[in-house]
Structure formats: structure tokens, C-alpha cells
C-alpha positions, 0 to 999 in steps of 0.5 A: 134108524141110526140117527147119526148115519141118517144125518150124514145122508141128509148132509150129503144130499144137501152138499151134492144136490141129489139122492143119487150123488149122495148114494154114490158117496155113501156107497148105497143105492138112490132108493136107500137114500130116499128111504133114510131121508123119509125116515129122518123127516118122520123122526123129527116131525118136519119136512126137510127137503122139497123137490123143485124144477131145479132139483132138491132144496132144503126147507127153512127147517131143513137149512137149520137142521143141516147146520146142526147136523153137520156140526154133530157129524164133525164133532163125532169125527173129532171124538174118534180122532181124539180117542185114537190119539194124536198119531191118528191119520186125518180123514174126511173133508176139510173146508177152508177159505181165504181171500182170492189173491192170497189163496192163489199165491200162498195157499193153493200151491202148498196144498199138494204137500199138505195132501201128501202128508194126509192122504185120507183127507179131502180139501175144499177151498173157498176163495172169496174176498168177502168175510163169509159166515163160517158156520153158515158156509160150513167152513172149518178154518178161514185165513184172514188178514188185518184187524178182526172186526168181530171180537166174538170170533175164535182166532189165532194169530199165526203171523205178520206180513210187512207192508211195503212200497213197490212198483215196476222197474219201468215205472221207477226208471221213468218217474224216478225212485223216491227216497222219502215218504214225502217224495211219494206225493210227486208220484202216481199211486195205485190205491187199494180202496178196501179195508187194509188199504187206502190213501193215508199212511204213517211211515216210521224211521226210528223216532221220526214219523211221516204221514202222507196222503198218496194220490193216484188216478187209479183206485181198485177194490181187488188185490188182483187189480192192484197187482196188474196195475203195478205190473203195467207200470201205472204207479207204485202201490203200498201193500202187504208184502205177501201180495207181491212176494213172488215178484219181489223175489224175481225182480218183476217189481222193485221195493223202495223206501227200505229204511221206512217202516209201515204198520204190518198186516196180521194173519189169523186162522179163524175158526167157527164161533161156538165150538172147538176148532177141529183137529183138521183145522188146527193141523192145517193152521199150523201147517200154513204158519210153518209154510209161510214162515219166510213170507209172514214173520211168526208172532214171536219174531214180530214182537222182538 
């Protein structure tokens, strides 16, 4: 039995949920896949799969084995890529994740270009506002913003986005346009009530600082909700520029307080802890860094 091939068959079974679907991907019959899994279980000495009324499920030992098997396959693929040299085509599957709104606005629209550059590569995108466990979810690279809470993560800063004060033109036409941070206290705020948001903000203009606690009748826990509330003219919002970049460009929302600065939001490419980032993950991170240059300042530019 080819152990690496058997591990790949097991991973495909877990990913697809059936022997038949795994067999189609591997271009072998369902009986052959079943036989390979039986031989693998005999080799490792434990039961890896259970049949349930819903289909196949990994045992506790199988879940542990799945994570290690997947990493072994990825590392074997990486070894082949490195042996072939930097000019080798990227192949296989790349699994990436990011926040829902950021992914929808800035990642998914750029995938056609990335896929055209790497025609032998498949991409799975997980859009989730939670910080997923990258190893458990089998993620190759995550795009995260703000301060990284886990110092053990393997990460590379790939840009910064300014925070801005924005609102619909209709809102400012009715409520008036603020010219200083303190004037925001007379306005209605749409408050993003998550990490990276909140009600207290420190504005800077040269050596001057103005700290304000904004107030509003609407607080939301998702970026999509903040966007829709602003579009509806319910108030202004303080947010990373990436959240409203298309609408700022089109004029659907108006940026105010241009002369005052807020702390920027960092953008990170985060890789699974405990192993080197794959070539695919690093290439994708570099691609996103280059593509978002107009929205996210590069680290070098941000420091000047």
C-alpha cells in the first residue's frame, strides 16, 4: 500500500463525504476507495471512519489523522514544487479565508485574474467574520485586519487602510457636514460594535489630538449592516476605507474631516502555526498585496 496515496484517498473521502465522490476525484472506482481505506485502517490499527444515517463520519482518531494527513500531503506537494523551481506552475487546491464584506468587495472580484494566472489551481474561499482555527479548518492563508490577538500566529503585514468618517450625501445635506471631530457629537453615528470599531475615537491633526465618544441610535455587529445603514442615511460611520472604497469612488458616500487622521487598520496574511507557509499561500498573499495597493497602503509607504 502506498501510504501517501492512501492518506490522500482518506482526505478526499472526508472532504467529499463519500467513497463515490472521492473515487471520481481520484479517477478510480468506489470499491477501490473502500479497499484503500480498509487497508489504511488496518495499517494504523484504529477505525478512522464510521457509517451513519447521514453518511460517513470521521471517528475521533480519524479527525486527528485527517489533520496530520492533510498537512503531509501539502508538504509533499510543496517539496515537489520546490524541486521543480520557482517557475513551476501552481497546482492543487488553495484554501483561503477572510471577513465576509472584505472578501466580497476585495477578494472575490480579483479571483478571476489570479485563477487566469494559475490555470491548474483550484481555490476554496471561506468568508466568515469569526477567526477560524486555520489548522482545524485546513486553511492555507487567512486575510485578517487590525491587531492580531494571538502572538503565536505566523503572519506577514501586507498593508494598511486608513480609517475614515463617511456618510450618505443625503444625510449630510440634512444634518450638515462636520468640520471638526467635536462636531460629530451633534450627529447620529452608525456604530460598528465589534473589535476594531466602537464609540471612542482619537483624531489627530498635526500635534493636536481630539478624543470623542460618538453616539447613535443604531449599533451593528456586522460590516454589511453598517454599510446598509450608512447607505440608508441613518448617520455617519467611522470605518476602514476598504469597507466603503467602491462607494467613496462613485460618490454614493461622502468622506468628511479630511484634515483629521485616525489610527489605520493593518491587513495581515496569516498562515497556519507550526509549519512553513506553502508556495501557493505565499503567492496568493503577494498577489493580494499588489492588487490592493490602491486601497491598502504598502507597509513601506505607510511608514513614510
